VEXKOL-762099 format. One record per atom (N, C-alpha, C): residue number from 1; residue in three letters; atom name; x, y, z. Coordinates in steps of 0.02 Angstrom, whole numbers, always signed. Example, Ala and Ser with C-alpha at 12.3 -4.5 7.8 and 13.67 -1.06 7.14 Angstrom:
BEGIN
nr->1 rest->ALA atom->N X->+660 Y->-284 Z->+390;
nr->1 rest->ALA atom->CA X->+615 Y->-225 Z->+390;
nr->1 rest->ALA atom->C X->+660 Y->-165 Z->+390;
nr->2 rest->SER atom->N X->+642 Y->-112 Z->+354;
nr->2 rest->SER atom->CA X->+684 Y->-53 Z->+357;
nr->2 rest->SER atom->C X->+645 Y->+2 Z->+394;
This chain:
BEGIN
nr->1 rest->UNK atom->N X->+280 Y->-944 Z->+500;
nr->1 rest->UNK atom->CA X->+288 Y->-874 Z->+481;
nr->1 rest->UNK atom->C X->+290 Y->-831 Z->+543;
nr->2 rest->UNK atom->N X->+330 Y->-779 Z->+540;
nr->2 rest->UNK atom->CA X->+336 Y->-732 Z->+595;
nr->2 rest->UNK atom->C X->+310 Y->-665 Z->+571;
nr->3 rest->UNK atom->N X->+258 Y->-639 Z->+605;
nr->3 rest->UNK atom->CA X->+230 Y->-574 Z->+587;
nr->3 rest->UNK atom->C X->+279 Y->-519 Z->+609;
nr->4 rest->UNK atom->N X->+300 Y->-478 Z->+562;
nr->4 rest->UNK atom->CA X->+346 Y->-424 Z->+575;
nr->4 rest->UNK atom->C X->+308 Y->-359 Z->+588;
nr->5 rest->UNK atom->N X->+255 Y->-348 Z->+548;
nr->5 rest->UNK atom->CA X->+220 Y->-284 Z->+552;
nr->5 rest->UNK atom->C X->+150 Y->-292 Z->+524;
nr->6 rest->UNK atom->N X->+101 Y->-258 Z->+554;
nr->6 rest->UNK atom->CA X->+34 Y->-255 Z->+526;
nr->6 rest->UNK atom->C X->+7 Y->-185 Z->+541;
nr->7 rest->UNK atom->N X->-20 Y->-152 Z->+490;
nr->7 rest->UNK atom->CA X->-51 Y->-86 Z->+501;
nr->7 rest->UNK atom->C X->-106 Y->-75 Z->+450;
nr->8 rest->UNK atom->N X->-151 Y->-28 Z->+466;
nr->8 rest->UNK atom->CA X->-204 Y->-9 Z->+421;
nr->8 rest->UNK atom->C X->-189 Y->+60 Z->+394;
nr->9 rest->UNK atom->N X->-208 Y->+72 Z->+331;
nr->9 rest->UNK atom->CA X->-193 Y->+136 Z->+300;
nr->9 rest->UNK atom->C X->-243 Y->+150 Z->+244;
nr->10 rest->UNK atom->N X->-252 Y->+213 Z->+229;
nr->10 rest->UNK atom->CA X->-293 Y->+233 Z->+172;
nr->10 rest->UNK atom->C X->-249 Y->+234 Z->+109;
nr->11 rest->UNK atom->N X->-275 Y->+207 Z->+55;
nr->11 rest->UNK atom->CA X->-240 Y->+211 Z->-9;
nr->11 rest->UNK atom->C X->-242 Y->+283 Z->-33;
nr->12 rest->UNK atom->N X->-185 Y->+311 Z->-46;
nr->12 rest->UNK atom->CA X->-180 Y->+380 Z->-70;
nr->12 rest->UNK atom->C X->-190 Y->+384 Z->-145;
nr->13 rest->UNK atom->N X->-163 Y->+335 Z->-181;
nr->13 rest->UNK atom->CA X->-162 Y->+338 Z->-254;
nr->13 rest->UNK atom->C X->-155 Y->+268 Z->-282;
nr->14 rest->UNK atom->N X->-189 Y->+254 Z->-338;
nr->14 rest->UNK atom->CA X->-181 Y->+191 Z->-374;
nr->14 rest->UNK atom->C X->-153 Y->+208 Z->-442;
nr->15 rest->UNK atom->N X->-92 Y->+186 Z->-456;
nr->15 rest->UNK atom->CA X->-58 Y->+201 Z->-519;
nr->15 rest->UNK atom->C X->-66 Y->+144 Z->-569;
nr->16 rest->UNK atom->N X->-78 Y->+162 Z->-632;
nr->16 rest->UNK atom->CA X->-83 Y->+114 Z->-687;
nr->16 rest->UNK atom->C X->-12 Y->+101 Z->-711;
nr->17 rest->UNK atom->N X->+16 Y->+43 Z->-696;
nr->17 rest->UNK atom->CA X->+85 Y->+27 Z->-714;
nr->17 rest->UNK atom->C X->+90 Y->+2 Z->-786;
nr->18 rest->UNK atom->N X->+51 Y->-50 Z->-802;
nr->18 rest->UNK atom->CA X->+51 Y->-77 Z->-870;
nr->18 rest->UNK atom->C X->-13 Y->-118 Z->-880;
nr->19 rest->UNK atom->N X->-17 Y->-158 Z->-931;
nr->19 rest->UNK atom->CA X->-77 Y->-197 Z->-945;
nr->19 rest->UNK atom->C X->-91 Y->-252 Z->-894;
nr->20 rest->UNK atom->N X->-42 Y->-267 Z->-852;
nr->20 rest->UNK atom->CA X->-48 Y->-323 Z->-806;
nr->20 rest->UNK atom->C X->-54 Y->-304 Z->-732;
nr->21 rest->UNK atom->N X->-30 Y->-244 Z->-714;
nr->21 rest->UNK atom->CA X->-30 Y->-227 Z->-643;
nr->21 rest->UNK atom->C X->-40 Y->-152 Z->-630;
nr->22 rest->UNK atom->N X->-62 Y->-139 Z->-569;
nr->22 rest->UNK atom->CA X->-68 Y->-71 Z->-542;
nr->22 rest->UNK atom->C X->-24 Y->-67 Z->-480;
nr->23 rest->UNK atom->N X->-16 Y->-8 Z->-453;
nr->23 rest->UNK atom->CA X->+24 Y->+2 Z->-393;
nr->23 rest->UNK atom->C X->-17 Y->+41 Z->-342;
nr->24 rest->UNK atom->N X->-26 Y->+12 Z->-282;
nr->24 rest->UNK atom->CA X->-59 Y->+47 Z->-227;
nr->24 rest->UNK atom->C X->-7 Y->+88 Z->-191;
nr->25 rest->UNK atom->N X->-23 Y->+151 Z->-176;
nr->25 rest->UNK atom->CA X->+26 Y->+195 Z->-145;
nr->25 rest->UNK atom->C X->-3 Y->+235 Z->-87;
nr->26 rest->UNK atom->N X->+39 Y->+245 Z->-38;
nr->26 rest->UNK atom->CA X->+25 Y->+292 Z->+16;
nr->26 rest->UNK atom->C X->+92 Y->+318 Z->+41;
nr->27 rest->UNK atom->N X->+99 Y->+384 Z->+42;
nr->27 rest->UNK atom->CA X->+163 Y->+413 Z->+63;
nr->27 rest->UNK atom->C X->+151 Y->+474 Z->+106;
nr->28 rest->UNK atom->N X->+196 Y->+487 Z->+152;
nr->28 rest->UNK atom->CA X->+195 Y->+547 Z->+194;
nr->28 rest->UNK atom->C X->+228 Y->+602 Z->+154;
nr->29 rest->UNK atom->N X->+190 Y->+652 Z->+131;
nr->29 rest->UNK atom->CA X->+220 Y->+703 Z->+87;
nr->29 rest->UNK atom->C X->+271 Y->+748 Z->+122;
nr->30 rest->UNK atom->N X->+269 Y->+752 Z->+187;
nr->30 rest->UNK atom->CA X->+315 Y->+797 Z->+222;
nr->30 rest->UNK atom->C X->+379 Y->+763 Z->+245;
nr->31 rest->UNK atom->N X->+379 Y->+698 Z->+251;
nr->31 rest->UNK atom->CA X->+435 Y->+659 Z->+278;
nr->31 rest->UNK atom->C X->+453 Y->+681 Z->+349;
nr->32 rest->UNK atom->N X->+408 Y->+716 Z->+382;
nr->32 rest->UNK atom->CA X->+421 Y->+740 Z->+450;
nr->32 rest->UNK atom->C X->+380 Y->+704 Z->+502;
nr->33 rest->UNK atom->N X->+339 Y->+657 Z->+482;
nr->33 rest->UNK atom->CA X->+298 Y->+619 Z->+529;
nr->33 rest->UNK atom->C X->+335 Y->+554 Z->+544;
nr->34 rest->UNK atom->N X->+367 Y->+549 Z->+602;
nr->34 rest->UNK atom->CA X->+411 Y->+492 Z->+615;
nr->34 rest->UNK atom->C X->+375 Y->+425 Z->+617;
nr->35 rest->UNK atom->N X->+310 Y->+423 Z->+631;
nr->35 rest->UNK atom->CA X->+275 Y->+359 Z->+635;
nr->35 rest->UNK atom->C X->+236 Y->+343 Z->+571;
nr->36 rest->UNK atom->N X->+242 Y->+384 Z->+519;
nr->36 rest->UNK atom->CA X->+207 Y->+370 Z->+457;
nr->36 rest->UNK atom->C X->+242 Y->+313 Z->+420;
nr->37 rest->UNK atom->N X->+202 Y->+265 Z->+396;
nr->37 rest->UNK atom->CA X->+229 Y->+208 Z->+359;
nr->37 rest->UNK atom->C X->+207 Y->+214 Z->+286;
nr->38 rest->UNK atom->N X->+253 Y->+213 Z->+241;
nr->38 rest->UNK atom->CA X->+240 Y->+218 Z->+169;
nr->38 rest->UNK atom->C X->+234 Y->+149 Z->+138;
nr->39 rest->UNK atom->N X->+199 Y->+146 Z->+82;
nr->39 rest->UNK atom->CA X->+200 Y->+84 Z->+43;
nr->39 rest->UNK atom->C X->+187 Y->+99 Z->-31;
nr->40 rest->UNK atom->N X->+217 Y->+60 Z->-72;
nr->40 rest->UNK atom->CA X->+205 Y->+57 Z->-145;
nr->40 rest->UNK atom->C X->+203 Y->-17 Z->-161;
nr->41 rest->UNK atom->N X->+144 Y->-44 Z->-175;
nr->41 rest->UNK atom->CA X->+136 Y->-115 Z->-184;
nr->41 rest->UNK atom->C X->+104 Y->-129 Z->-252;
nr->42 rest->UNK atom->N X->+139 Y->-166 Z->-294;
nr->42 rest->UNK atom->CA X->+111 Y->-186 Z->-359;
nr->42 rest->UNK atom->C X->+62 Y->-243 Z->-348;
nr->43 rest->UNK atom->N X->+4 Y->-238 Z->-381;
nr->43 rest->UNK atom->CA X->-47 Y->-291 Z->-378;
nr->43 rest->UNK atom->C X->-74 Y->-304 Z->-448;
nr->44 rest->UNK atom->N X->-97 Y->-365 Z->-461;
nr->44 rest->UNK atom->CA X->-124 Y->-381 Z->-526;
nr->44 rest->UNK atom->C X->-187 Y->-340 Z->-542;
nr->45 rest->UNK atom->N X->-198 Y->-324 Z->-605;
nr->45 rest->UNK atom->CA X->-259 Y->-291 Z->-628;
nr->45 rest->UNK atom->C X->-319 Y->-334 Z->-609;
nr->46 rest->UNK atom->N X->-377 Y->-304 Z->-606;
nr->46 rest->UNK atom->CA X->-438 Y->-340 Z->-590;
nr->46 rest->UNK atom->C X->-460 Y->-330 Z->-518;
nr->47 rest->UNK atom->N X->-421 Y->-293 Z->-479;
nr->47 rest->UNK atom->CA X->-440 Y->-279 Z->-409;
nr->47 rest->UNK atom->C X->-497 Y->-228 Z->-408;
nr->48 rest->UNK atom->N X->-525 Y->-216 Z->-350;
nr->48 rest->UNK atom->CA X->-580 Y->-168 Z->-343;
nr->48 rest->UNK atom->C X->-559 Y->-107 Z->-302;
nr->49 rest->UNK atom->N X->-495 Y->-98 Z->-291;
nr->49 rest->UNK atom->CA X->-470 Y->-46 Z->-246;
nr->49 rest->UNK atom->C X->-466 Y->+21 Z->-282;
nr->50 rest->UNK atom->N X->-476 Y->+75 Z->-241;
nr->50 rest->UNK atom->CA X->-472 Y->+143 Z->-267;
nr->50 rest->UNK atom->C X->-444 Y->+189 Z->-213;
nr->51 rest->UNK atom->N X->-423 Y->+248 Z->-232;
nr->51 rest->UNK atom->CA X->-398 Y->+297 Z->-184;
nr->51 rest->UNK atom->C X->-453 Y->+309 Z->-132;
nr->52 rest->UNK atom->N X->-432 Y->+312 Z->-68;
nr->52 rest->UNK atom->CA X->-479 Y->+323 Z->-13;
nr->52 rest->UNK atom->C X->-499 Y->+259 Z->+22;
nr->53 rest->UNK atom->N X->-492 Y->+201 Z->-11;
nr->53 rest->UNK atom->CA X->-507 Y->+138 Z->+22;
nr->53 rest->UNK atom->C X->-455 Y->+125 Z->+77;
nr->54 rest->UNK atom->N X->-477 Y->+92 Z->+131;
nr->54 rest->UNK atom->CA X->-431 Y->+72 Z->+184;
nr->54 rest->UNK atom->C X->-410 Y->+0 Z->+173;
nr->55 rest->UNK atom->N X->-347 Y->-13 Z->+184;
nr->55 rest->UNK atom->CA X->-319 Y->-80 Z->+177;
nr->55 rest->UNK atom->C X->-278 Y->-98 Z->+238;
nr->56 rest->UNK atom->N X->-267 Y->-162 Z->+248;
nr->56 rest->UNK atom->CA X->-223 Y->-186 Z->+301;
nr->56 rest->UNK atom->C X->-161 Y->-215 Z->+268;
nr->57 rest->UNK atom->N X->-103 Y->-192 Z->+288;
nr->57 rest->UNK atom->CA X->-39 Y->-215 Z->+262;
nr->57 rest->UNK atom->C X->-7 Y->-261 Z->+314;
nr->58 rest->UNK atom->N X->+12 Y->-320 Z->+294;
nr->58 rest->UNK atom->CA X->+45 Y->-367 Z->+339;
nr->58 rest->UNK atom->C X->+111 Y->-390 Z->+308;
nr->59 rest->UNK atom->N X->+163 Y->-387 Z->+348;
nr->59 rest->UNK atom->CA X->+229 Y->-411 Z->+325;
nr->59 rest->UNK atom->C X->+248 Y->-469 Z->+370;
nr->60 rest->UNK atom->N X->+263 Y->-526 Z->+338;
nr->60 rest->UNK atom->CA X->+281 Y->-586 Z->+375;
nr->60 rest->UNK atom->C X->+345 Y->-615 Z->+346;
nr->61 rest->UNK atom->N X->+387 Y->-642 Z->+389;
nr->61 rest->UNK atom->CA X->+446 Y->-677 Z->+367;
nr->61 rest->UNK atom->C X->+428 Y->-751 Z->+360;
nr->62 rest->UNK atom->N X->+443 Y->-781 Z->+303;
nr->62 rest->UNK atom->CA X->+426 Y->-851 Z->+293;
nr->62 rest->UNK atom->C X->+488 Y->-894 Z->+288;
């Protein structure tokens, strides 16, 4: 695997998608911060994450 990107971020919002999954979100509301990285990641229900928690996002090519 080749690591492409790794960063830490605060979860801005956790959306209830359906009975099986939620979506973790963080977005730059102004779109004027050139180094801001956004994410919307669906995860299975049963997690312990909430808005304000910090997470590490890793993207790898396999």
